[in-house]
C-alpha positions, 0 to 999 in steps of 0.5 A: 500500499506505502508503494501505491501511494508513494507512486500516486503522489509522485504522479501528481507531483509531475503533473502540477510541475508541467502545468504550473511550467506551462502556464507560468512560461507561456504568453498570455495569449496569441496577440501577444506573443504576435507582438513580442514576435515582431518586436524582436524582428524590428530589434535586428539591424539588417530586416530584410523579406527573408523574414518573417514572422508566421502563427502557427495554429496546430502548436499554439505559437507565432515563429521568428524565420529567416526564409532562402531564395535557394528552395531550402526549408526556413531557417527558424529563429525563435518560437514563442508560444502562448497558453490558449487554455 
C-alpha cells in the first residue's frame, strides 16, 4: 500500500510541475505572442524580406523565421508559445 501511495504522489507531483511550467512560461494570448515576435524582428539591424513572423495554429505559437531563395526550408530563429486554455 505504501508503494502505491508513493507512486501516486510522485505522479501527482509531476503533473503539477508540468502544469505550472506550462502556465508560467507562455505568453498570455496569441496577440501578445505576435507583438513580441514582431518586436523581436524589428530589433534586427538588417531586416529584409527574408525574415518574417508566422502563426502556427496547431502548436499555438508564433514563429520568427528566416527564409532563403534556394527553395530550402526556412530556418526557425525563435518560437513564441502562447497559452490557449
